[in-house]
MARBA-3410 file (N, C-alpha, C, O; in Angstrom, 1 decimal):
89
6.8,-13.7,23.8,6.3,-12.5,23.2,6.0,-12.9,21.6,6.8,-13.5,20.9 ~ 4.8,-12.5,21.3,4.5,-12.7,19.9,5.1,-11.6,18.9,5.3,-10.5,19.3 ~ 5.4,-12.0,17.8,6.1,-11.2,16.8,4.9,-10.5,16.0,4.3,-11.1,15.1 ~ 4.5,-9.2,16.4,3.4,-8.5,15.7,3.7,-8.0,14.4,4.8,-7.4,14.3 ~ 2.9,-8.1,13.5,3.1,-7.4,12.2,2.7,-6.0,12.3,1.8,-5.6,13.1
3.4,-5.2,11.6,3.1,-3.7,11.5,1.9,-3.5,10.8,1.6,-4.3,9.9 ~ 1.1,-2.4,11.1,-0.2,-2.1,10.5,0.1,-1.4,9.1,1.0,-0.6,9.0 ~ -0.8,-1.7,8.2,-0.6,-1.0,6.8,-1.4,0.3,7.0,-2.4,0.3,7.7 ~ -0.9,1.3,6.2,-1.7,2.5,6.1,-2.8,2.3,5.2,-2.8,1.2,4.6 ~ -3.7,3.1,5.0,-4.7,3.1,3.9,-4.1,3.1,2.6,-3.3,3.9,2.3
-4.4,2.0,1.8,-3.8,1.9,0.5,-4.9,1.9,-0.7,-6.1,1.5,-0.5 ~ -4.4,2.4,-1.8,-5.2,2.3,-3.0,-4.3,1.9,-4.2,-3.1,2.2,-4.3 ~ -4.9,1.3,-5.1,-3.9,1.1,-6.3,-4.6,1.7,-7.5,-5.8,1.7,-7.7 ~ -3.7,2.2,-8.3,-4.1,3.0,-9.6,-3.5,2.1,-10.8,-2.3,1.6,-10.6 ~ -4.1,2.0,-11.8,-3.6,1.3,-13.1,-2.5,2.2,-13.6,-2.6,3.4,-13.7
-1.4,1.5,-13.9,-0.3,2.3,-14.5,0.1,1.6,-15.9,-0.5,0.6,-16.3 ~ 1.1,2.2,-16.5,1.5,1.7,-17.8,1.9,0.3,-17.7,1.6,-0.6,-18.6 ~ 2.6,0.0,-16.7,3.2,-1.4,-16.3,2.7,-1.8,-15.0,3.2,-1.2,-14.0 ~ 1.8,-2.5,-14.8,1.2,-3.1,-13.6,0.4,-1.9,-12.9,-0.3,-1.1,-13.6 ~ 0.4,-1.9,-11.5,-0.4,-0.8,-10.8,0.5,-0.2,-9.8,1.3,-0.7,-9.0
0.2,1.1,-9.7,0.9,1.8,-8.5,0.2,1.7,-7.2,-1.0,1.6,-7.2 ~ 0.8,1.6,-6.2,0.3,1.5,-4.8,0.6,2.8,-4.0,1.8,3.3,-4.0 ~ -0.5,3.4,-3.5,-0.4,4.7,-2.9,-1.0,4.6,-1.5,-1.9,3.8,-1.3 ~ -0.5,5.4,-0.6,-1.1,5.8,0.6,-1.9,7.0,0.5,-1.6,7.8,-0.4 ~ -3.0,7.2,1.2,-3.8,8.3,1.1,-4.4,8.8,2.4,-4.5,8.0,3.3
-4.9,10.2,2.4,-5.7,10.6,3.3,-6.9,11.4,2.9,-6.9,12.1,1.9 ~ -8.0,11.1,3.6,-9.3,11.7,3.0,-9.7,12.7,4.1,-9.3,12.7,5.3 ~ -10.5,13.6,3.5,-11.0,14.7,4.6,-12.6,14.9,4.1,-12.9,14.9,3.0 ~ -13.5,15.0,5.1,-14.8,15.2,4.8,-15.2,16.5,4.2,-14.8,17.5,4.8 ~ -15.9,16.6,3.3,-16.3,17.9,2.6,-17.7,18.0,3.0,-18.5,17.2,2.5
-18.0,18.9,3.9,-19.4,19.0,4.4,-20.4,19.7,3.3,-21.6,19.5,3.2 ~ -19.8,20.4,2.5,-20.7,21.1,1.5,-21.0,20.1,0.3,-22.1,20.2,-0.3 ~ -20.1,19.1,0.0,-20.3,18.2,-1.1,-21.0,16.9,-0.4,-21.5,16.0,-1.0 ~ -20.9,17.0,1.0,-21.4,15.8,1.8,-20.7,14.5,1.3,-21.4,13.5,1.2 ~ -19.4,14.5,1.2,-18.6,13.2,0.8,-17.2,13.5,1.2,-16.7,14.6,1.4
-16.5,12.4,1.2,-15.2,12.4,1.6,-14.3,12.6,0.3,-14.6,12.1,-0.8 ~ -13.3,13.4,0.4,-12.4,13.7,-0.7,-10.9,13.3,-0.4,-10.6,13.5,0.7 ~ -10.2,12.9,-1.2,-8.9,12.5,-1.0,-8.1,13.9,-1.1,-8.1,14.6,-2.1 ~ -7.4,14.1,0.0,-6.7,15.3,0.1,-5.1,15.2,-0.1,-4.4,16.2,-0.3 ~ -4.6,13.9,0.0,-3.3,13.7,-0.3,-3.0,12.3,-0.7,-3.7,11.4,-0.3
-1.9,12.0,-1.4,-1.6,10.6,-1.8,-0.1,10.5,-2.1,0.6,11.4,-2.6 ~ 0.5,9.4,-1.7,1.8,9.2,-1.9,2.1,7.8,-2.5,1.6,6.8,-1.9 ~ 2.8,7.6,-3.6,3.1,6.5,-4.1,4.3,5.8,-3.2,5.3,6.4,-2.9 ~ 4.0,4.4,-2.9,4.8,3.8,-2.0,5.5,2.5,-2.7,6.4,2.0,-2.2 ~ 5.0,2.1,-3.9,5.4,1.1,-4.6,4.6,0.6,-5.9,3.8,1.4,-6.4
4.7,-0.6,-6.3,4.0,-1.1,-7.4,3.7,-2.6,-7.2,4.4,-3.4,-6.5 ~ 2.6,-3.0,-7.9,2.4,-4.3,-8.1,2.5,-4.6,-9.6,1.8,-3.9,-10.3 ~ 3.4,-5.6,-10.1,3.7,-5.7,-11.4,2.6,-6.5,-12.3,2.7,-6.3,-13.5 ~ 1.7,-7.1,-11.8,0.7,-7.9,-12.5,-0.3,-7.0,-13.1,-0.5,-5.9,-12.7 ~ -0.9,-7.6,-14.2,-2.0,-6.8,-14.9,-3.2,-6.7,-14.2,-4.0,-5.8,-14.4
-3.4,-7.7,-13.3,-4.9,-7.7,-12.6,-4.8,-6.9,-11.4,-5.8,-6.8,-10.7 ~ -3.7,-6.3,-10.9,-3.5,-5.6,-9.7,-3.4,-6.4,-8.5,-3.6,-5.8,-7.4 ~ -3.2,-7.6,-8.5,-3.1,-8.5,-7.4,-1.8,-9.0,-7.4,-1.3,-9.3,-8.5 ~ -1.0,-9.3,-6.2,0.2,-9.8,-6.1,1.1,-9.0,-5.1,0.6,-8.0,-4.6 ~ 2.3,-9.4,-5.0,3.3,-8.7,-4.2,3.6,-7.3,-4.4,3.9,-6.9,-5.5
3.5,-6.5,-3.4,3.9,-4.9,-3.5,5.4,-4.9,-3.5,6.0,-5.5,-2.6 ~ 5.9,-4.3,-4.6,7.4,-4.0,-4.6,7.5,-2.6,-4.2,7.1,-1.7,-4.9 ~ 8.0,-2.4,-2.9,8.0,-1.1,-2.2,9.2,-0.4,-2.9,10.2,-1.0,-3.2 ~ 9.0,1.0,-3.1,10.0,1.9,-3.5,11.1,2.1,-2.5,11.0,2.1,-1.3 ~ 12.3,2.3,-3.1,13.5,2.6,-2.3,13.3,3.9,-1.4,13.8,3.9,-0.3
12.5,4.9,-1.8,12.2,5.9,-1.0,11.3,5.6,0.2,11.5,6.0,1.4 ~ 10.4,4.8,-0.1,9.4,4.3,1.0,10.2,3.6,2.0,10.1,3.9,3.2 ~ 11.1,2.6,1.6,11.7,1.7,2.4,12.8,2.6,3.3,13.1,2.3,4.4 ~ 13.3,3.7,2.7,14.4,4.4,3.5,13.5,5.2,4.5,14.0,5.4,5.6 ~ 12.2,5.7,4.2,11.5,6.4,5.3,10.9,5.4,6.2,10.7,5.8,7.4
10.6,4.1,5.9,10.0,3.1,6.7,10.8,1.8,6.6,10.4,0.8,6.0 ~ 11.9,1.8,7.3,12.9,0.6,7.1,12.2,-0.7,7.7,12.7,-1.7,7.3 ~ 11.2,-0.7,8.6,10.7,-2.0,9.2,10.0,-2.8,8.1,9.8,-4.0,8.3 ~ 9.7,-2.1,7.0,8.9,-2.9,5.9,9.8,-3.7,5.1,9.4,-4.7,4.5 ~ 11.1,-3.4,5.2,12.1,-4.4,4.6,12.0,-5.8,5.0,12.4,-6.7,4.2
11.5,-6.0,6.1,11.5,-7.3,6.7,10.2,-8.1,6.3,10.1,-9.3,6.6 ~ 9.2,-7.4,5.6,7.9,-8.0,5.4,7.6,-8.1,3.9,8.2,-7.4,3.1 ~ 6.8,-9.0,3.5,6.2,-9.2,2.2,4.7,-8.8,2.3,4.0,-9.4,3.2 ~ 4.3,-8.0,1.5,3.0,-7.4,1.5,2.3,-7.8,0.1,2.8,-7.4,-0.9 ~ 1.3,-8.6,0.2,0.6,-9.1,-1.1,-0.9,-8.6,-1.0,-1.6,-8.7,0.0
-1.3,-8.0,-2.2,-2.7,-7.7,-2.5,-3.3,-8.9,-2.9,-2.9,-9.5,-3.9 ~ -4.5,-9.4,-2.1,-5.1,-10.7,-2.6,-6.5,-10.4,-3.0,-7.2,-11.3,-3.5 ~ -7.0,-9.3,-2.8,-8.4,-8.9,-3.2,-8.7,-7.4,-3.1,-7.8,-6.7,-2.8 ~ -9.9,-6.9,-3.3,-10.1,-5.5,-3.3,-10.0,-5.1,-1.8,-10.8,-5.6,-1.0 ~ -9.1,-4.3,-1.4,-8.9,-3.8,-0.1,-8.3,-5.0,0.9,-8.4,-4.8,2.1
-7.8,-6.0,0.3,-7.4,-7.0,1.1,-6.0,-7.3,0.8,-5.6,-7.6,-0.3 ~ -5.2,-7.2,1.9,-3.7,-7.3,1.9,-3.2,-8.5,3.0,-3.7,-8.5,4.1 ~ -2.3,-9.2,2.7,-1.5,-10.0,3.6,-0.2,-9.5,4.0,0.6,-9.1,3.1 ~ 0.2,-9.6,5.1,1.5,-9.2,5.6,2.3,-10.4,6.1,1.8,-11.1,7.1 ~ 3.4,-10.7,5.6,4.2,-11.9,6.2,5.7,-11.5,6.5,6.3,-10.9,5.6
6.2,-11.9,7.4,7.6,-11.8,7.8,8.4,-12.6,6.7,8.1,-13.7,6.4 ~ 9.4,-11.9,6.2,10.4,-12.6,5.3,11.2,-13.7,6.1,11.6,-13.5,7.2 ~ 11.4,-14.9,5.5,12.1,-15.8,6.0,13.7,-15.5,5.9,14.2,-15.2,4.8 ~ 14.4,-15.6,6.9,15.9,-15.3,6.7,16.6,-16.6,6.4,17.8,-16.6,6.2
END
């Protein structure tokens, strides 16, 4: 059996004072404006580099709610591109 990696939720990064915040989000279609609008967002961690690329340091609250991510390293490698790797024990 192959060890399958968990699926990442939709993520967005926002520039912060130190590095970048990483958030999950949900969008909803606004038929009046004829565009999608973000209806919710939740911070799950940070990327500590200035360019917004690199390993995501998950928040303790996120890891408490989603313990399976403790075993994985998630790295942002480009715009909307992430790698997920299992931590070596």
